[in-house]
N, CA, C and O atoms as a MOPAC input file, in Angstrom:
PM7 MOZYME 1SCF
protein

 N     88.44700 1   101.21700 1    98.91700 1
 C     88.42100 1   102.65900 1    98.83700 1
 C     89.03400 1   103.07700 1    97.50300 1
 O     89.94600 1   102.42500 1    96.99500 1
 N     88.53600 1   104.14200 1    96.95900 1
 C     89.07300 1   104.63400 1    95.69700 1
 C     90.28800 1   105.52100 1    95.95000 1
 O     90.52500 1   105.97400 1    97.07000 1
 N     91.04300 1   105.75400 1    94.89400 1
 C     92.20400 1   106.63300 1    95.06200 1
 C     91.76500 1   108.05500 1    95.38100 1
 O     92.47600 1   108.77300 1    96.08300 1
 N     90.61800 1   108.47200 1    94.88300 1
 C     90.10100 1   109.81400 1    95.19900 1
 C     89.76700 1   109.91700 1    96.68800 1
 O     90.05300 1   110.93700 1    97.31600 1
 N     89.16500 1   108.87200 1    97.25700 1
 C     88.85000 1   108.87100 1    98.68800 1
 C     90.12100 1   108.97300 1    99.52800 1
 O     90.15200 1   109.68700 1   100.53100 1
 N     91.16000 1   108.26300 1    99.12000 1
 C     92.42900 1   108.31200 1    99.85800 1
 C     93.06000 1   109.69100 1    99.73000 1
 O     93.57800 1   110.23100 1   100.70800 1
 N     93.01900 1   110.25800 1    98.54100 1
 C     93.59200 1   111.59400 1    98.32300 1
 C     92.89900 1   112.62500 1    99.21000 1
 O     93.56300 1   113.48000 1    99.79500 1
 N     91.60100 1   112.55400 1    99.31300 1
 C     90.85100 1   113.48300 1   100.16800 1
 C     91.19500 1   113.22800 1   101.63200 1
 O     91.42100 1   114.16900 1   102.39400 1
 N     91.23300 1   111.96900 1   102.02000 1
 C     91.51700 1   111.60000 1   103.41900 1
 C     92.86900 1   112.13900 1   103.86800 1
 O     92.99900 1   112.64600 1   104.98200 1
 N     93.87300 1   112.03300 1   103.00400 1
 C     95.23000 1   112.44700 1   103.35600 1
 C     95.59300 1   113.84400 1   102.85700 1
 O     96.69600 1   114.33200 1   103.10200 1
 N     94.65700 1   114.48000 1   102.15600 1
 C     94.90500 1   115.82400 1   101.61800 1
 C     96.15100 1   115.85800 1   100.72200 1
 O     97.00700 1   116.73500 1   100.84300 1
 N     96.21700 1   114.87400 1    99.82300 1
 C     97.27100 1   114.83100 1    98.81500 1
 C     96.60700 1   114.75600 1    97.44400 1
 O     95.42200 1   114.44000 1    97.33900 1
 N     97.35700 1   115.03900 1    96.41900 1
 C     96.79800 1   114.99500 1    95.06800 1
 C     96.75100 1   113.55600 1    94.54300 1
 O     97.46600 1   112.67500 1    95.02100 1
 N     95.89700 1   113.35200 1    93.56000 1
 C     95.85900 1   112.05600 1    92.87900 1
 C     97.20800 1   111.76800 1    92.24000 1
 O     97.65900 1   110.62400 1    92.20300 1
 N     97.84300 1   112.81400 1    91.74200 1
 C     99.15800 1   112.65800 1    91.11600 1
 C    100.17100 1   112.09400 1    92.11600 1
 O    101.00700 1   111.26800 1    91.75400 1
 N    100.09600 1   112.53500 1    93.35800 1
 C    100.99900 1   112.02900 1    94.39200 1
 C    100.76300 1   110.54000 1    94.62500 1
 O    101.71800 1   109.76400 1    94.67300 1
 N     99.51300 1   110.13700 1    94.76900 1
 C     99.20300 1   108.71800 1    94.96500 1
 C     99.69200 1   107.88900 1    93.78300 1
 O    100.23600 1   106.80000 1    93.96400 1
 N     99.50000 1   108.39600 1    92.60000 1
 C     99.92500 1   107.66300 1    91.40500 1
 C    101.44400 1   107.54500 1    91.33400 1
 O    101.97100 1   106.51300 1    90.91900 1
 N    102.13900 1   108.59100 1    91.73500 1
 C    103.60400 1   108.54800 1    91.75700 1
 C    104.07700 1   107.53900 1    92.79300 1
 O    105.01800 1   106.78600 1    92.54200 1
 N    103.42400 1   107.51900 1    93.96600 1
 C    103.78300 1   106.53000 1    94.98300 1
 C    103.63700 1   105.11500 1    94.44600 1
 O    104.48400 1   104.26100 1    94.70700 1
 N    102.56300 1   104.86000 1    93.69500 1
 C    102.37900 1   103.51200 1    93.13300 1
 C    103.50200 1   103.17100 1    92.17100 1
 O    104.02200 1   102.05600 1    92.19400 1
 N    103.87900 1   104.11500 1    91.33100 1
 C    104.96700 1   103.87100 1    90.38600 1
 C    106.30000 1   103.62100 1    91.09300 1
 O    107.13000 1   102.84400 1    90.62200 1
 N    106.49000 1   104.29300 1    92.22800 1
 C    107.72800 1   104.17600 1    93.00200 1
 C    107.66600 1   103.07100 1    94.05900 1
 O    108.58400 1   102.92800 1    94.86600 1
 N    106.57900 1   102.29100 1    94.05100 1
 C    106.37800 1   101.23000 1    95.06100 1
 C    106.43700 1   101.77400 1    96.47800 1
 O    107.05000 1   101.17100 1    97.35800 1
 N    105.80400 1   102.90400 1    96.69200 1
 C    105.68400 1   103.51800 1    98.01000 1
 C    104.20500 1   103.57100 1    98.36700 1
 O    103.34800 1   103.24800 1    97.54400 1
 N    103.91500 1   103.97200 1    99.57500 1
 C    102.52500 1   104.11200 1    99.97500 1
 C    101.87800 1   102.78300 1   100.32200 1
 O    102.55400 1   101.75800 1   100.41000 1
 N    100.57600 1   102.80600 1   100.51800 1
 C     99.86400 1   101.59100 1   100.93000 1
 C     99.70700 1   100.59200 1    99.79100 1
 O     99.83000 1   100.93700 1    98.61600 1
 N     99.43500 1    99.36000 1   100.16400 1
 C     99.16200 1    98.30800 1    99.20100 1
 C     97.90500 1    98.66700 1    98.41500 1
 O     96.91800 1    99.12800 1    98.98700 1
 N     97.94700 1    98.45400 1    97.10500 1
 C     96.80200 1    98.76700 1    96.25900 1
 C     96.50200 1    97.58100 1    95.36300 1
 O     97.33200 1    96.69000 1    95.17900 1
 N     95.31300 1    97.58700 1    94.81700 1
 C     94.86300 1    96.49100 1    93.96200 1
 C     94.20500 1    97.07700 1    92.72500 1
 O     93.57500 1    98.13300 1    92.78500 1
 N     94.35300 1    96.39900 1    91.62500 1
 C     93.73900 1    96.83400 1    90.36900 1
 C     92.55100 1    95.92600 1    90.09000 1
 O     92.70100 1    94.70600 1    90.00800 1
 N     91.37500 1    96.51500 1    89.94500 1
 C     90.15300 1    95.78200 1    89.63400 1
 C     89.67000 1    96.29500 1    88.29200 1
 O     89.11900 1    97.39200 1    88.19600 1
 N     89.87900 1    95.49400 1    87.25800 1
 C     89.63700 1    95.90600 1    85.88200 1
 C     90.49900 1    97.14100 1    85.59700 1
 O     91.72400 1    97.01900 1    85.56800 1
 N     89.92000 1    98.30100 1    85.39100 1
 C     90.71000 1    99.51000 1    85.12600 1
 C     90.76700 1   100.43700 1    86.33300 1
 O     91.20600 1   101.58200 1    86.21900 1
 N     90.32500 1    99.94900 1    87.48700 1
 C     90.20200 1   100.79900 1    88.66600 1
 C     91.19000 1   100.38900 1    89.74800 1
 O     91.37900 1    99.20200 1    90.01300 1
 N     91.81700 1   101.37700 1    90.36700 1
 C     92.71300 1   101.13700 1    91.49100 1
 C     91.87800 1   101.22400 1    92.76300 1
 O     91.08900 1   102.15100 1    92.94500 1
 N     92.06700 1   100.24400 1    93.63500 1
 C     91.32900 1   100.21500 1    94.89300 1
 C     92.28100 1    99.90400 1    96.03900 1
 O     93.30300 1    99.24100 1    95.86400 1
 N     91.91600 1   100.40100 1    97.21200 1
 C     92.67500 1   100.16800 1    98.43300 1
 C     91.75100 1    99.52300 1    99.45900 1
 O     90.60600 1    99.94600 1    99.61900 1
 N     92.24700 1    98.49700 1   100.15700 1
 C     91.48000 1    97.90300 1   101.25000 1
 C     91.63600 1    98.78800 1   102.48400 1
 O     92.72500 1    99.28600 1   102.77000 1
 N     90.55400 1    98.97500 1   103.19600 1
 C     90.59200 1    99.82300 1   104.38200 1
 C     91.62800 1    99.34200 1   105.39600 1
 O     92.31200 1   100.15900 1   106.01200 1
 N     91.75200 1    98.03200 1   105.57600 1
 C     92.73300 1    97.49600 1   106.51900 1
 C     94.15700 1    97.88100 1   106.11900 1
 O     94.98600 1    98.16500 1   106.98400 1
 N     94.44700 1    97.89200 1   104.82200 1
 C     95.78100 1    98.28700 1   104.34500 1
 C     96.03600 1    99.76700 1   104.59900 1
 O     97.15100 1   100.16200 1   104.94000 1
 N     95.00300 1   100.57800 1   104.43100 1
 C     95.13100 1   102.02300 1   104.68700 1
 C     95.40200 1   102.27100 1   106.17100 1
 O     96.28900 1   103.04900 1   106.52100 1
 N     94.64400 1   101.61300 1   107.03200 1
 C     94.83000 1   101.78400 1   108.47400 1
 C     96.21400 1   101.32100 1   108.91400 1
 O     96.84400 1   101.96100 1   109.75500 1
 N     96.68400 1   100.22300 1   108.35700 1
 C     98.02000 1    99.71700 1   108.69500 1
 C     99.10200 1   100.68700 1   108.21800 1
 O    100.06400 1   100.94300 1   108.94300 1
 N     98.95400 1   101.22200 1   107.01900 1
 C     99.92100 1   102.19000 1   106.50300 1
 C     99.93700 1   103.44200 1   107.38400 1
 O    101.00600 1   103.97700 1   107.67700 1
 N     98.76900 1   103.90800 1   107.80400 1
 C     98.69900 1   105.08200 1   108.67900 1
 C     99.36000 1   104.79600 1   110.02600 1
 O    100.05800 1   105.64800 1   110.57600 1
 N     99.13600 1   103.59600 1   110.55000 1
 C     99.74500 1   103.22800 1   111.83200 1
 C    101.26600 1   103.19700 1   111.71500 1
 O    101.96900 1   103.74200 1   112.56600 1
 N    101.77100 1   102.56200 1   110.66700 1
 C    103.21800 1   102.48800 1   110.46900 1
 C    103.82000 1   103.86400 1   110.24300 1
 O    104.90500 1   104.15700 1   110.74500 1
 N    103.13000 1   104.70800 1   109.49400 1
 C    103.62900 1   106.05900 1   109.23400 1
 C    103.68400 1   106.87400 1   110.51500 1
 O    104.63300 1   107.62800 1   110.73000 1
 N    102.68200 1   106.73100 1   111.36100 1
 C    102.65600 1   107.45900 1   112.62600 1
 C    103.81600 1   107.01100 1   113.52100 1
 O    104.46500 1   107.83900 1   114.15900 1
 N    104.07700 1   105.70000 1   113.56600 1
 C    105.18300 1   105.18700 1   114.37000 1
 C    106.51800 1   105.70500 1   113.86300 1
 O    107.40700 1   106.03300 1   114.64900 1
 N    106.65000 1   105.77500 1   112.54600 1
 C    107.88900 1   106.27400 1   111.95500 1
 C    108.14000 1   107.72400 1   112.34900 1
 O    109.25400 1   108.07800 1   112.73500 1
 N    107.11600 1   108.56000 1   112.25400 1
 C    107.28900 1   109.98300 1   112.57700 1
 C    107.46800 1   110.21300 1   114.06500 1
 O    108.15300 1   111.15600 1   114.46100 1
 N    106.86900 1   109.37500 1   114.89900 1
 C    107.02700 1   109.54200 1   116.34600 1
 C    108.40800 1   109.10700 1   116.80100 1
 O    108.90200 1   109.57800 1   117.82600 1
 N    109.04200 1   108.20600 1   116.04200 1
 C    110.37500 1   107.71100 1   116.40700 1
 C    111.46300 1   108.70800 1   116.04800 1
 O    112.59000 1   108.59000 1   116.52900 1
 N    111.15300 1   109.67000 1   115.22800 1
 C    112.18200 1   110.63800 1   114.79300 1
 C    112.40400 1   111.69600 1   115.84600 1
 O    113.22800 1   112.59100 1   115.65800 1

């Protein structure tokens, strides 16, 4: 998945995703040549973990 697809999915800005990468936050990402990509399984796992975190609060 592209960073734009993730930004739309989560309703966050590209700038937010990029800041998360710099801060080592957010889902696992991969660089393919000059493009950042996310595996769908990593996105689903991050969403699952995030949901558990918010439900535990």
